[in-house]
C-alpha positions as CSV (number, residue, x, y, z in Angstrom):
1,X,79.0,-15.5,120.0
2,X,75.3,-16.1,120.5
3,X,75.3,-18.2,117.3
4,X,77.8,-20.6,118.7
5,X,75.9,-21.0,122.0
6,X,77.7,-18.5,124.3
7,X,75.5,-17.4,127.2
8,X,74.4,-13.8,127.8
9,X,76.7,-13.5,130.9
10,X,79.6,-14.9,128.8
11,X,79.0,-12.5,126.0
12,X,79.0,-9.6,128.4
13,X,82.3,-10.7,129.9
14,X,84.0,-11.3,126.6
15,X,82.6,-8.6,124.4
16,X,85.2,-5.9,125.5
17,X,88.0,-8.3,124.6
18,X,87.1,-8.1,120.9
19,X,86.5,-4.4,120.9
20,X,89.8,-3.1,119.4
21,X,90.9,0.5,119.5
22,X,93.7,2.5,117.9
23,X,94.1,5.9,119.6
24,X,96.7,8.5,118.6
25,X,98.0,10.6,121.5
26,X,99.7,13.8,120.4
27,X,102.8,15.5,122.0
28,X,103.2,13.4,125.1
29,X,106.2,13.9,127.3
30,X,108.9,11.3,126.6
31,X,108.9,10.1,130.2
32,X,105.1,9.8,130.1
33,X,105.3,7.9,126.9
34,X,107.7,5.4,128.4
35,X,105.4,4.8,131.4
36,X,102.4,4.4,129.0
37,X,104.2,1.9,126.9
38,X,105.1,-0.2,129.9
39,X,101.6,-0.1,131.3
40,X,100.2,-1.1,127.9
41,X,102.6,-4.0,127.6
42,X,101.7,-5.2,131.1
43,X,98.0,-5.1,130.1
44,X,98.6,-7.1,126.9
45,X,98.3,-4.1,124.6
46,X,100.8,-2.0,122.8
47,X,101.9,1.6,122.5
48,X,104.0,2.6,119.5
49,X,106.5,5.3,120.3
50,X,109.3,7.2,118.6
51,X,112.9,5.7,118.7
52,X,113.8,8.9,120.6
53,X,111.7,7.6,123.6
54,X,113.5,4.3,123.8
55,X,116.8,6.3,123.7
56,X,115.6,8.3,126.7
57,X,115.5,11.6,124.9
58,X,113.2,14.3,126.4
59,X,111.6,15.4,123.1
60,X,107.7,15.3,123.1
61,X,106.4,12.4,121.0
62,X,103.2,11.1,119.5
63,X,102.0,7.7,120.8
64,X,99.8,5.2,119.0
65,X,97.8,3.1,121.5
66,X,96.7,-0.3,120.3
67,X,94.4,-2.1,122.7
68,X,91.1,-3.8,123.3
69,X,88.4,-2.1,125.4
70,X,89.2,-4.6,128.2
71,X,92.9,-3.6,128.2
72,X,92.1,0.1,128.2
73,X,89.7,-0.4,131.1
74,X,92.6,-2.0,133.1
75,X,95.2,0.7,132.4
76,X,93.1,3.8,133.0
77,X,93.1,3.4,136.8
78,X,96.8,2.8,136.7
79,X,97.5,5.9,134.7
80,X,95.5,8.1,137.1
81,X,98.2,7.6,139.8
82,X,101.2,8.2,137.4
83,X,103.1,11.5,137.1
84,X,103.7,13.7,134.0
85,X,100.0,14.5,133.5
86,X,99.2,10.9,132.7
87,X,96.1,11.4,134.9
88,X,94.8,13.8,132.4
89,X,95.3,11.2,129.7
90,X,93.4,8.7,131.8
91,X,90.5,11.1,132.0
92,X,90.6,11.8,128.3
93,X,90.6,8.0,127.5
94,X,87.7,7.5,129.9
95,X,85.7,10.2,128.3
96,X,86.4,8.8,124.8
97,X,85.3,5.3,125.8
98,X,82.2,6.6,127.5
99,X,81.1,8.7,124.5
100,X,78.2,7.2,122.7
101,X,77.7,7.4,118.9
102,X,75.2,10.1,117.9
103,X,72.5,8.2,116.0
104,X,70.0,11.0,115.4
105,X,70.3,14.6,114.4
106,X,68.5,17.4,116.3
107,X,67.8,20.5,114.3
108,X,65.4,22.9,116.0
109,X,61.9,21.3,115.6
110,X,63.1,18.6,113.3
111,X,64.9,15.3,113.9
112,X,66.8,13.1,111.5
113,X,67.4,9.4,112.0
114,X,70.9,8.5,111.0
115,X,70.3,4.8,111.0
116,X,70.3,5.2,107.2
117,X,72.6,7.4,105.1
118,X,71.0,10.8,104.7
119,X,71.2,12.7,101.4
120,X,71.8,16.5,101.5
121,X,70.8,18.0,98.1
122,X,72.7,21.1,97.0
123,X,71.0,24.3,95.8
124,X,73.4,27.2,95.0
125,X,71.5,30.5,94.5
126,X,74.7,32.0,93.0
127,X,75.9,33.0,89.6
128,X,79.4,31.4,89.9
129,X,79.3,28.1,91.8
130,X,81.4,25.5,90.0
131,X,78.6,23.0,89.3
132,X,75.2,24.7,89.2
133,X,76.0,28.4,89.3
134,X,73.4,30.5,87.5
135,X,70.7,27.9,87.2
136,X,68.5,28.8,90.1
137,X,68.8,32.5,90.6
138,X,65.0,33.3,90.8
139,X,62.7,32.1,93.5
140,X,60.5,30.0,91.3
141,X,63.2,27.9,89.7
142,X,64.9,27.4,93.0
143,X,61.7,26.3,94.7
144,X,61.0,23.9,91.9
145,X,64.5,22.4,92.3
146,X,63.9,21.9,96.1
147,X,60.6,20.1,95.3
148,X,62.4,17.9,92.8
149,X,65.2,17.0,95.3
150,X,62.6,16.0,97.9
151,X,60.8,13.8,95.4
152,X,64.1,12.1,94.5
153,X,65.1,11.3,98.1
154,X,66.8,14.3,99.8
155,X,66.5,14.5,103.5
156,X,68.2,17.9,103.7
157,X,68.5,20.7,101.2
158,X,71.5,22.9,101.5
159,X,70.8,26.4,100.2
160,X,73.8,28.7,99.6
161,X,74.2,32.3,98.4
162,X,78.0,32.6,98.2
163,X,80.2,30.4,96.1
164,X,83.0,28.5,97.8
165,X,84.7,27.3,94.6
166,X,88.5,27.7,94.5
167,X,89.3,31.3,93.8
168,X,85.9,32.6,94.7
169,X,85.5,36.1,96.1
170,X,83.3,36.8,99.1
171,X,79.9,38.6,98.8
172,X,78.3,41.1,101.2
173,X,75.9,40.0,103.9
174,X,73.2,42.0,102.2
175,X,73.7,40.3,98.8
176,X,73.8,36.8,100.4
177,X,70.6,37.5,102.3
178,X,68.9,38.8,99.1
179,X,69.8,35.5,97.4
180,X,68.9,32.9,100.0
181,X,66.0,34.3,102.2
182,X,63.2,34.1,99.6
183,X,64.2,30.5,98.8
184,X,64.4,29.5,102.4
185,X,61.0,31.1,103.1
186,X,59.5,29.1,100.2
187,X,61.2,25.9,101.2
188,X,60.0,26.2,104.8
189,X,56.5,25.3,103.5
190,X,57.7,21.9,102.6
191,X,58.5,18.8,104.7
192,X,62.3,19.0,104.5
193,X,65.2,19.9,106.7
194,X,66.7,23.1,105.5
195,X,70.4,23.9,105.8
196,X,71.8,27.4,105.0
197,X,75.4,27.2,103.6
198,X,77.0,30.3,105.1
199,X,79.9,31.3,107.3
200,X,78.4,34.6,108.4
201,X,76.5,34.6,111.7
202,X,74.2,37.4,110.6
203,X,73.1,35.4,107.6
204,X,72.7,32.3,109.7
205,X,70.5,34.0,112.2
206,X,68.2,35.6,109.6
207,X,68.1,32.3,107.7
208,X,67.0,30.4,110.8
209,X,64.4,33.0,111.5
210,X,63.1,32.5,107.9
211,X,62.9,28.7,108.4
212,X,66.3,27.1,108.2
213,X,67.1,24.3,110.7
214,X,70.9,24.0,110.4
215,X,74.0,25.9,109.3
216,X,76.6,24.4,107.0
217,X,79.7,26.5,107.9
218,X,82.8,25.9,105.8
219,X,84.9,27.9,108.3
220,X,83.8,25.9,111.4
221,X,82.6,28.9,113.3
222,X,85.3,31.2,112.0
223,X,82.9,34.0,112.8
224,X,83.1,34.2,116.6
225,X,79.4,34.9,116.9
226,X,78.3,31.8,115.0
227,X,78.4,29.5,118.0
228,X,76.1,31.7,120.0
229,X,73.6,32.0,117.1
230,X,73.4,28.2,116.7
231,X,73.3,27.6,120.5
232,X,70.5,30.2,121.0
233,X,68.3,29.1,118.1
234,X,68.6,25.3,118.6
235,X,69.9,24.8,115.1
236,X,72.3,22.1,114.0
237,X,75.7,23.0,112.6
238,X,78.2,21.4,110.1
239,X,81.8,22.1,111.1
240,X,84.0,21.7,108.1
241,X,87.8,21.8,107.8
242,X,89.3,24.2,105.3
243,X,92.9,25.3,104.9
244,X,92.9,29.0,104.1
245,X,89.9,30.6,102.4
246,X,88.1,29.8,99.1
247,X,90.3,32.4,97.4
248,X,93.6,30.9,98.6
249,X,92.9,27.3,99.7
250,X,94.3,25.6,96.6
251,X,97.6,27.6,96.7
252,X,99.9,24.6,97.5
253,X,98.1,23.2,100.5
254,X,100.5,21.3,102.9
255,X,100.0,19.4,106.1
256,X,102.5,18.0,108.6
257,X,100.3,14.9,109.1
258,X,97.0,15.1,107.1
259,X,94.5,13.0,109.0
260,X,95.6,13.9,112.5
261,X,95.8,17.6,111.5
262,X,92.2,17.6,110.2
263,X,91.0,15.4,113.1
264,X,92.6,17.7,115.7
265,X,91.0,20.8,114.1
266,X,87.5,19.3,114.0
267,X,87.8,18.0,117.5
268,X,88.9,21.4,118.8
269,X,85.9,23.1,116.9
270,X,83.5,20.4,118.2
271,X,84.7,21.0,121.8
272,X,84.3,24.8,121.3
273,X,80.7,24.2,120.1
274,X,80.0,22.1,123.1
275,X,81.3,24.8,125.4
276,X,79.0,27.3,123.7
277,X,76.0,25.1,124.6
278,X,75.4,23.3,121.3
279,X,74.5,19.7,122.1
280,X,76.4,16.8,120.5
281,X,73.4,15.7,118.5
282,X,73.4,19.1,116.8
283,X,77.0,18.9,115.6
284,X,78.1,17.3,112.3
285,X,81.8,17.2,111.2
286,X,83.1,17.3,107.6
287,X,86.8,16.9,106.7
288,X,86.3,19.2,103.8
289,X,87.1,17.3,100.6
290,X,88.5,19.8,98.1
291,X,88.9,22.6,100.5
292,X,92.6,23.2,100.7
293,X,93.6,19.7,99.6
294,X,95.5,18.2,96.8
295,X,94.3,15.2,94.8
296,X,96.4,12.9,97.0
297,X,95.0,14.6,100.1
298,X,91.4,14.0,99.0
299,X,92.0,10.3,98.2
300,X,93.8,9.8,101.5
301,X,90.8,11.3,103.4
302,X,88.5,8.9,101.7
303,X,90.7,5.9,102.4
304,X,91.1,6.9,106.1
305,X,87.6,8.3,106.6
306,X,86.8,5.8,109.3
307,X,89.3,7.5,111.5
308,X,86.9,10.5,111.9
309,X,84.3,8.2,113.5
310,X,86.5,8.3,116.6
311,X,84.8,11.6,117.4
312,X,81.5,9.8,117.6
313,X,79.8,12.7,115.7
314,X,77.7,12.5,112.6
315,X,80.0,12.6,109.6
316,X,79.2,14.5,106.4
317,X,81.1,14.1,103.1
318,X,80.8,16.3,100.0
319,X,82.6,15.0,96.9
320,X,80.0,15.8,94.3
321,X,81.6,16.6,90.9
322,X,84.7,18.0,92.6
323,X,88.0,18.5,90.7
324,X,89.8,15.5,92.2
325,X,87.2,13.3,90.4
326,X,87.9,15.2,87.2
327,X,91.7,14.7,87.7
328,X,91.4,11.0,88.2
329,X,89.0,10.4,85.4
330,X,90.1,13.2,83.1
331,X,86.6,14.5,82.8
332,X,84.9,18.0,82.9
333,X,82.6,18.9,85.7
334,X,79.4,18.0,83.9
335,X,80.6,14.4,83.3
336,X,81.6,13.4,86.9
337,X,78.5,11.6,88.0
338,X,79.9,8.1,88.0
339,X,83.0,9.3,89.9
340,X,80.8,11.1,92.4
341,X,78.7,7.9,93.0
342,X,81.9,5.8,93.4
343,X,83.3,8.2,96.0
344,X,80.0,8.4,97.8
345,X,79.8,4.6,98.1
346,X,83.4,4.5,99.4
347,X,82.6,7.2,101.9
348,X,79.4,5.4,103.2
349,X,81.4,2.1,103.5
350,X,83.9,4.0,105.7
351,X,81.2,5.5,107.9
352,X,79.8,8.6,106.3
353,X,76.3,9.4,107.7
354,X,75.4,12.2,105.3
355,X,76.4,12.8,101.7
356,X,76.1,16.2,100.0
357,X,75.2,15.8,96.3
358,X,73.9,17.7,93.2
359,X,72.2,14.7,91.5
360,X,69.9,13.4,94.2
361,X,68.1,10.7,92.1
362,X,71.3,8.9,91.2
363,X,72.8,9.3,94.7
364,X,69.6,7.9,96.3
365,X,69.8,4.7,94.3
366,X,73.5,4.2,95.1
367,X,72.8,5.0,98.8
368,X,69.9,2.5,99.0
369,X,72.0,-0.4,97.7
370,X,75.0,0.5,99.8
371,X,72.9,0.8,102.9
372,X,71.4,-2.7,102.1
373,X,74.9,-4.1,101.9
374,X,75.6,-2.5,105.3
375,X,72.3,-3.8,106.6
376,X,71.1,-0.2,107.2
377,X,68.2,-0.8,104.7
378,X,65.7,-3.6,104.9
379,X,64.8,-4.9,101.4
């Protein structure tokens, strides 16, 4: 608007009229849905409802609100005085609109600017991980790989001692600690944010004491003690969606509605983390590509990735060399680099803040160009 000569006061007045939102409301009472639709229409917006609502049936329904920020600002006060818990919806809408995007990550004594896409390099200290299993089992080779990833452009290194490939069996706390702690202690000497890839609170606490700054938890705090460990230590946490366990997750995964199901789960776990005392700038969400998803599920997540930005949390995506790439391209795991880069670019264009990769050098080049297109990177 400024380029066509609109004044600053004019821009302030009109900006909210161009700020469009699509908000899915789950399981709203039919009578509440009818009132919401009428209020939205009166404000110039829209609320899509089930045919059952228009036929005055009492079944709960999902509602898709389509409105500008200005229209939402007008209906929120009106919803507060309506029955059928529409006041609660008004509060939820108000909280959503008031929530600022997290633009930086806090992780103990380290900060990470998310104005550019961050690269998380993978280091699996395991004998059986699908991509790099068995390569970095001793401290020296693992440390050398961390150094190389830093040189190639990694902002985070993710160190894991338990494979999460489909069909993987769990390992003991003692064995996981034996694998990861020496590497974390060595990496702590370097200028890098260290993530420990674990779902065990005991491993997380010991790893943080050894120098880790964040926890990458594929179970999203499935261990009930994990939230307290992260809150008490000031670490950051990645909350990932997974259907089932690594041993069972690819046994015919099914969803009633893929994106809302995953979104709802991540939102619930995010809220649980907040209640435990973990600040918003220490919470990252990950829809879990390849974890309890079919080929079609993974592709749909990438297509609809922007939906997850509605949580206003940093968004991590890990597609690196995964089987869905192999299925599309008919390639084995060691030949999936181009497919990985294509999926990373697609994810960044849809709002991913952090990409988790095995080949940091190639990813860094793709990220730099993509960020330049998105004006995140100054040439």
